[in-house]
N, C-alpha and C positions, 0 to 999 in steps of 0.2 A: 341605757346602762352606762356606768362609768367605764372610761377607757381602761382596758386591761393593762396592769402594770407588770413588766418583766422583772424577774429577779436578777440583779447584777452578780456577776461572778468575778469581781476584780481580784487579782492575785494577792493584793494587799488591802483587804477591806479596812475602811476607817481612815485611810491615808489618801492624800491627793493623788489622782491618776497621773502617771508619768507618760511621756510621749512614747517611750519604748518599753512598755511593760513586758515581762517574760511571756513568751508565747504559751498559750494554754495547752494542756495535754488533751489527748483524745477523750479520755474519761470526763474531763472537766466540761468539754463542749457537749458531750453526750448528756451529761447530767443537766446542763442548761436547757437543752432541747426538750428533755422529758419534763422539766418543770415549766417550760414556756413553749408548748407545742404550737407549730405553725409560724414560729418567729421567722421573719425575713432576714436575709443576710446582713442588712444594715444594723439590725438590733444585736446581732451576734458581734459584729465589729465594735459597736458602742459598748457592749457589756464587758468585753475583754480588752478594750482600748487598743484595738488592732491598728497599726499604722504602717506606712511604707511597704517594704518588701514583705512584711508579714502577711499582707493580703494574699499574695501568691500562695504562701504556705497554708493559709486558711482555705483557699479555694481547693487545694489538693486534699486537705483533711475533710472538707465537706463532701467532696466526691466520694471518698471512702465511706463516710457515714451514710450517704445517700444509697450507695451500693448495698450496704448492710441494712437498709430500711429504717435508719434512725433520723434521716433528714430528707425533706422533700423540697426540691429546688423550685417547684411551681405548685400552684394549688391543686390538690387532688380533685377528682370528680366529686362534687358535693352531693350529699344525701339530704334531702329536705325532710326535717322533722317538724311536727305541728308546734304551734306556739305554747301549748299546754299539753303535756303528755305524762305517762307513767314510765318511771325509770327504775332500774335495779342497781344498787350499789354493789360493785364487784371487788374493789380494792382501794388502797390508799397509796398515794405517791410519797416520794421521799420527804416532802414538806407536810405530810399529814393531811393533804387534801383528799376528799373522797371522789373517786372516779366511778362512773356508772355507764350502763348501756341501756338502750330503749328496751322496755319490757316486751317479751315475746319476740325478740329479734330473730328472724328465721331466714333472712336473705343470704345469699352466697357470699356477699361482700363483707369485709370487716365492718363492724359497727362503728358509727361515728364516735369520736371521743367526746365524752361529757365530763366536765369538771363541775363539782357542786360548790356553789358559793359558800364559803365558810361562815360569812356574816349572816347570810339569809338562813342557813341551816341551823344556826344557833337558836333561832326563835322556836324551832320545833324539837330541839335536842340534837346533839351531835350525831350525825348518821354513821352507821357501822355497816360492815360487809354483811350482805343478806337483806338489808332494809329495802323496802319498796316505797317510793315516794311519788306523790302527785306533784308535778313541778312546772313552773313556767320556764321555757327554754329560749335562750337568745344565742344567735350564732355570732362568733367573732373569728373571722377567717375560716380556718378548717376545724375549729373547735366550737362546741356548744357549752355555754354556761347555764347551769340549772339553779333555779331559785325555788327551794321547796315550799309547797303550800301546806302539805300535811302528809303524815305517814299513813300508809295503807297496810292492812293486814296482808301479810305475805306468807306463802307456804315456806316451811323451813327449807333453806337452800341446801341442796345435796349435790354430791359429785360421785362419780364412779371411776375407779382406777385400779392400778396394780400396786399392791402394798409391798414394801421392803422394810424388814425389821432392823432396828439398830439398838444399841445398848440403852439408849435413852427414850425409846419408843419406836419411831420409824417415820417414813414418809410415803406419800402416795403419788404416783405419776398418773395423771388423768388420761383417759382413753380418747379424749377429744383432741383432734389435730390442732384446734385453735387455742387450746389451753395448755401453755408451756410451763405453767407454774407447778412447783413441787409443793404438796401440801404436807404440813407437819402434823405428826400424830404424837401426842404426849403418851408416856408409858401407861398412865391410867386409863387412856382412851383406846388402847389397842385391842383389849379383850382377848379372845382366843385366836385372832388372825395370825396367819403364818406368811412368811416371805413367799412371794410369787402368786399369792391369792388375788383374785378379783374381789374387790370389796366396794361397798356402798357406804359413804361417809357423810356425816352432817357437818356443815360449816358452822363453826363456833363464832358468833358475832364478836368483832373486835374493833376498837377505835385506835389501834396503833399500827404503825407500818411494820414491815417485815413479813415473814412467811405466814400464810393463812393457816390457822389451826383448824383441825377437823377431828371428829370423833367417829370411829368405825361403828356402824349400826347394823351391817348386815354382811355376812360372807357368802360369796356367790360361786365359789369353787376355784379350782386351779386354772389360772389363765394360760392360754396357749393351746389347750385342747380345742378342737374345731367347734364343738358344741357350746363352748364358752363365749363365742363371738356374738351369737344372737342374744344370749343371757346378758352380756355386757350392754348391748344396745337397748334391750328392754328396760333394764334397770336405770340406765343413764337418761332415757327419754321419759321414764315413769309411766310406761304403758301398762295399764291394768291387765293382769294375767288371770287371777282367780275370780270367779264370779261369786257374788253374794249367795248364800244358801237359798234365800227366798227366790232368787232368779233361776237357779238350777232346778228348784222344785217345780216352778211353773213350767219350765221346758220339758222336764221329764214326765210330767203329768199330762202333757198334750196328747191328743188323739187324732188320728186321720179324720178327715171330714167326709160327710155323706153328700150326695148330689143336692138334695133339698131344692132351694130356689136357684141354684147355680146353673149355668149353661153347660150342657154336656158336650165336652170337646174330645172325649175318649176315642171316637172313631177316626179322628183326624190324625194322619201320620206325622206328628210333631217329633223332631229329634233334637238332642243336645249336641253341640259341637264345642269342645273345650280342650284345654291342654291335657297332655297325657298324665300329668301329675295332679290334676284338679280333683278335689274331693267334694266341693259343693257346686251343684249345677243349678243355677238360678234362672236360666233362660232356655227356651226351646223355640224352634222356628219351623215354619211350613210356608210353601208357596205353590200356586197353581195359576195357570192362565186364567184371566178374567173371561167368564162366559157371557158378559154383557156385550151384545153386538155393537153398542154404542162406544165401546172402548177396545177397538181392534189392536191386538199386540200388547194389551195391558195385562196387569197382574193383580192377583189377590194374595196378600201377605197375612200371616198370622204370627204374632210374637207373643208367646206365653211366658209369664214371669211368676216365680214362686210367690204365693200369697202370704207373705210374712206378717202383714197387718192383721190377719186372722188370729195369729198366735201371740203377737206382741202388742198388747193393748196399751193405749196412752195412760201414762201415770203409774203403770205397774213397776214392780222391782225389776223385771225383765227390761222394760222400756228404759228405766233410769240407767241400767248397766250398759245398754246399747248406746245410749246418748253419751255416757262417759267416754266410751271407747271411740265412738264416732265412725269407725271403720275397722275392718279386719287388717291385719299386718302380716305380710308374707316374707318369710326368710327361707334360705335354701334348705334348712333342716327342720323347719316348724312353721306353723301358722298360729297366730294369735287371733282368734275369731271374734267377731263382734257379738255373735250369739252362741250360746252353749251348743255343744256338738249334737245334742238330742234333736235340735232344730236344724243347725247349719248342715249337718251331714246326714240327716235322716228326713224328718217330716217336711222340711222346706227345700230339700234337694230333689230336683226333678229326675229321679232315677227311674229306670224302666221296669222296676219290679213292683209297681203298685200305683194306685190312683193318688193324685196330688192336687191340692187346692192351688189355683192360679188366678192371677189377674192377666187378662189377655186383651190385645188390641188387634182388630181386623183393619187392614189398611189396603185401600185400592189405589193403584198408580197407573199411569198410562205408559205407552211404549217408551217414552223418554224419561220415565222415573218421576214425573211430576205427580204429587199426591192429589187425588181427586176427592177422597173422603176417608173417614175412619170411624171406628165404633169400639168402645171399650165394653168388656163383659167380665163378670166374675165367674170363673168356671171350675170345672173338674176335668183333668187331663190324665193321660197315661202315655209317657214317652215310649216311642217305638224303638229307640236305640240310643245308647250312649256312645258317641263317636268322638274321635280326636281330629284336630285340624289336619294332621298328616294323613290319617286314613281317608278323610273326605277328599283331600286334594289328590291323593293317588287314585281314588275311584273316579274323580273327574277326568284325570289323565289317562284312564283306561286300564288301571290296575287295582281293581276292587279286591277286598279280602272277604272272608266268610261273613263279617258283620255288615259291610257296605254293599256287597253284590245284590242283595234283595231290594236295596234302597236307591240304586242308581237311577232307574226310570221314574219311580214313584215320588222320590223325595229330593235326591241330590241334583238331578238335572233341572227341575223347576226352580230350585233355590238359586242356581247360577244364572238361570234366565232372568229372574227378578233382579239379581245382583247387577247384571249388565245394564239393565234399565236404570237402576239407582246410580250407577257410576256416571251415566249420561247426565243426570241431574246434578250430581256433584261437580262435574266438569263445567256444566253451564253456569252454575252460580259462583264458580271460581274460589275454591277453598284453598287454604294455605297448606301445602303438602311439604313437610320437612321430614324426610325419612331418616330418622335418627336410630341407629342400631342399639339394641338393648342386650346387655350381658346376661348370660344364663350360667349359673353354677349348679352343677350336678354333684350331689354328695352321696356317700355311702350311708344307707339307712341305719346300719348297725353301728359304725364307728364315727360317722360324721365327717370323715376324711373326704377331701375334694377328689372327685373322679375326673372331672372335665370342666373347662371354662370355654364357652363359645358365645358367638353372637346368635341371638334367637332368630330363627328363620321367620320371615314375613311372607306368608303365602296368600294366594287369592282367597283361601278359606278363611283366613284371619280377617281379610278386608270385607268379605261377605258378611260375616257376623257384625263387624263394626257398622256397616251400612244399614243392616236391619235394626240394630240397636239405636242408631241415630234417628232413623225414621220413627221408631216407637217413642223415643224421648221428645221429639218435636210434637208428636200427637199429644202427649201428656201435657206439655206446656200449653198448647192451644186449648185443650179441653178445660184446663183450670182457669184460663183467662175467660173463656166463654161462660163457664158456670160461676164466675165471680168468686172463686176460692183463692186464698193465699197460696202462692207457689214458691217453692225454694228453687229458684233458677240456678242453672250452672252458667255463669257469665264469664266472658273473656273480653276484656276491654281492648280498645285500640292501644298501640304503643304510646307511651308518654311523649310529650313534645320534646323533652330533654333527650330521650333516647333516639328520636327521629333526627334531631339535629346532629348527634354523634354519628348515626348511621349514614346520613347524607354526606357528611364530611368525609367519612371513610370511603364511601362509594365513589365520591368525586375523585379520590386519588387513583381509582381504577377507570375513570372516564365512564362510569356508570351513573345513571340518574334515576332517582326515586321521585315520582310525580309530586309537584308542589301546587298549592293554590286550589286544591280540590279535596273532597272527602276521600280519605285513603280506604281502599278495599284490599283484601288478600290478593286479588289478581294483580295489583300493582307490584307487590313483592314477588309474585310468581314471574312477572315479566323480567324483573332484575335477575332472578335465578336462572331463567332461560337464557338471557344474554351472557351470563357468566359461565354457562355450561360449556364443557370441552375447552376451557381455558385453564392455565395453571392455577387460577384463583378461585375455581369453582367451589372447592370444599371450604376455603376460607370465607367466601361470601355467604355460603349456607350457614356457617357457624355464627357469623356476625349478625345475620338476619334473625336467627333463632334467639340470640341474646338480646335483641332489641324488643322482643315481644313481651307483653304483660303476662302475669301469672293468672290462670283461671281460678275463680273463687266461687263460693256459694253466696247468694244474696236474694232477699225477697224483692229487690228492685231489679227490673229487667233492663239490662244494658246490652243484651244480644250476645252472640258468640262470634267474635271477629274472625277467629281462625277457621271455623266451619262455615262462615258467611251465612249465618242463620239469625233471623230476627228474634227468635224465642227458642229456648232450649232448657230442658230440665232433666235431671237423672231419674230414670224410672226403672231401669232394667237390672239393677243389682241390689235389691233390698236385703239379701242375706249378709252382704259385706259393706253396705254404705247406709248410713242413717238418713241421708238426704232422700234417698229413694223411698224409704219407709214413709217419710213425711208426705211425699208426692202421692203414694198409694192411698194414704189416709185421706188426703184432700180429694182425690178422685172418687173414693167411695162415698164421701159426703156430697160432693158437687154433683155427681151423676146419679145419686140415689141408688147405688148398687146394693144388692142384697147382702145381709150378714153384718157382723159387728166389725169394730176396728176403725170406724170413721174418725176423722179429725174432730177434736173437741170443739164445742160451740164457741168457746172464748178465744180460739186461735185466730190471730190476725197477722197481717204482714208485719206489723210492728212487733208482735211477739216472736216473729221468726228472725228478727235481727240478732238477738243474742245466740240463737241456735246456729245461725249462719257463721258467726264468729267462732263458735266452739268447733264445729265440724270442719271448717276450713283449717283451723289450727291443728286438729287431730290428723287431718289428711297430710299436712306438711310434716307433722311429727313423724308419721309412719314413713313417708317418703325418705326423710333424712335417715331414720333408723335403718331402713332397708338398704339404702345406699352405703352407710357405714359398714354394715355386715358384709355386703358384697366386697367392699374394699379390703376387709380383714381376711376374707376367704381367699381373695386373689393374692394378697401379700403372703399368706401362708403357702399357697401353691407355688409362689415364686421364690420363697425363702431358700430353697435348695439350689437356686440357679444364680445366685450372686456371682458376678464376674462374667456372666453370659451376655452376648450381644443380641439385640433385638431390633426389628424394624419398627419404626414409630412415626407418628405425625404430631406436629406441634398443635396442641389443643387450647393453649392459653399462654399469653404473654403478659408478664407483670414486671414491675421495677425490681423485683428480687429474683427473677428467674423465669424459666420456661416450664410449662406443663406439657408433657408429652404422653400421648396415648399409644400404648403398644398395640400393634395391629392384630396379633394372634389372640390376645386375651382381652383386649379392651381395657387393661389396667392403666391408670393415670399415675404418672410419676413426675417428680420435680427435678429439674436441672438447676441448681443454684447458680446465680449469675456470677459468683465469684469463681466458679470452676470452668466457665466458658473459655477464658484466656487470662491467666494472671498478669500478662504483660499489657492488657488492653483495658479500657474503660468503656462500658456499654451504656448508651443512652436508651431510654425507654420512649418510644413514640406511641402515645396512646391512640392517635388517629389512625396511623398506619398499622397498628397491632404488630410492632416490630421491636427488636433490640438491634442497635447498630453500634459496631465497634468504632471508637474514636481513631485509633491508629491503623488498624487493619481494614476498615471499611466492611468487615464481615457483617452479614444481615441474617437474622433469624426471624421468620415471619410466621404468623398464624397460618396453619394449613401446610406448612413446609414438611416434606418427608425428611427423616433423620434416621441414622443408625446410632443406636445408644447402647451403653453398657449398664447393666444393673449393678449399682454400687452398694446399696444397703436396703434393708427391709425392716420396718418397725411394726411388729405384730400388734403392739398395744394400741397404736393409733391407726394402723393400716397404711402408714405412710411409706412411699417408695422413693428412693433417691437414685437418680440417673446421672450419667455423664455422657458427653458427645463423643461419638466415634467419628472423627473428621474423615471425609472423603479424600481421595488422592487429589492434591492441589489445594486442599483447604476449603473452608466454608465459602458460600456465595459472597460476592463483594459488591461494593457500591458501583464499581466501574463496569463498563461494558453495556450500559443502558438498562441493566436489571432494575435499578432504582435510581431516582434522582434526588439530590439534596433539596429539602424545603427550607431548611435554616440549619444553624449549627446544632440544634437540639432535635429537630424533627425530620422525617423523610417522607417522601411520597412515592407511589408506584406509578409508572408511566402508562399512558393509554396504550391499549393493545387492540389489534384487529383480530378478525377471524372468529367472531363469536357466533358460529353457527351451531346448529344442533339443538337437542332438547335438554331440559334440565337434567343434570346427573343425579 
């Protein structure tokens, strides 16, 4: 491609440049950087004819702009995009150039900057905000240039935010933390919306710069009431809520099944173990010692799963609705189910009040948890009890209640015996265990107000169910391979080479080594975590190792599951709430010739699963992002009355614009803007060391450090929380005293430390 031309900002355009031109203003330099992103310092010097002592002034100005996120003094971490891809036009810059982001961008990082070539775009018509383009992409420094090939049909671009009325119409502030734009609403496009309401608006395509215009298409209620938080996320993510009438009719007409050709499992004491607030029970478990004398100390397990395939037939209106949703979505005040409640909360829920159709797998393991054999059946079961994780754990610890007391010897004790064997197998294969606490928000069912925010307990009863489900999922993947049926694998790839390079560089600053020159396995990461245990850097190392991992996805191609150290793995155990599991059930019915209907269609192949895999991976990430946003808003609402209060926290993220701190009590994440750390100091961002380091004071803020912080502000619209540092007596940690050592004038490294004894924390 042609070399990119930068736009000159000479103070006197059209006249010869002088040796000592007037020094540019901050706004002039900022405008140049917006028009010429990624420009090195020499181009700025050339554009403004900077000479002599003005270079020192420019250095100071660029430091200020870098601190404010408008200038980057070194290349940022690059995000590799394909040479041809789909992009969405999001805005126009001051020069009228169209800017875009990759279609479906769902990563936590900011999307790469994409500028659409005006000359190339003119061949298909000038692009406007909301257009979707298939484009050839070429990187130039930190920027991509897009050369459109053709326009694609795109869904109408919408946004969700809080409306404020003005005499000429109004404006909308987006609920997204990443969208700081205010959207303009003309008087004719306001409708009946009132100030303070949560609204959904349609972006009006435009080919001019300035504020993006939108038209209000739906009023979602008064924002700020607790129940509006989940409504906002549902609308913003376009999560389907209402089921088509045809799908509801099928669900409501469904009837319980008779035994027929099914295997009768009703005499087996299967029980469900779920959360106290669960409403759909799609798995039940049983264990007993293996009576085979050839397997001393071994176990027989039975995992029974709701037979959703019997009710949701391929190609039906119900199937199409489930596919569109991809999965259920769980919020503190509501659930958006994948299936209508007539199925999810009744016929497909393994409640103890009646017979239920199930898909079940018998599994035989030895005393060390190694699987010897398995067998799938399509059965009829009756749960002996609906129990919770807390109930079962208390019973195991010797404190049963009326529900669990009759189950201690017949059901609960054998389950824990088999669980201990499965744990041996887990340890032997070397899984990657990163114990990341999960926030739990409890709300008042009547008002929606927050009652409590806590870290969700992780008991042995939780781990027991996880191990039983993992064993069943492995059996499903193996049976589909053996029966030569297409399988929707749950794959978790190894970390990418780029992330491994960054991880090794960081670990090197701590005198920790990640194995090189061999195939990496989870056990190699666990050794690093073990060495870091009981050192000041333990939590920081765990955070960085977690961030180096790939995301799990659905795929018809088996890449294995790196984190679980398994060669093959598929989701089988939650078909009420995951479409992937329903596909696996259908393939098992067909491949194993199990009785009844609901088998995979004859035309289904691994190739036909590719599009489905993309869809359900996307809906899963959509759900996770929406759930996270709602939790953030509930937490912000809970903390709003505590502005000015001090909290204990830990640095959970380090960026060039500030520190993210997680509050210990609630798990809330807040931002300390870099400009508030010390107005008299300038802070360098060390990407490798995950630190901010003060130029003058030598103060160091590192990932994993404990901090006392003060709550400065809460934004209920975005869920954003702003904090400030409460400095300890004597000030922050310093470079001096061997705590850290300088690596260069821009970067730092942490010294080697001894005493790495003990287990992983």
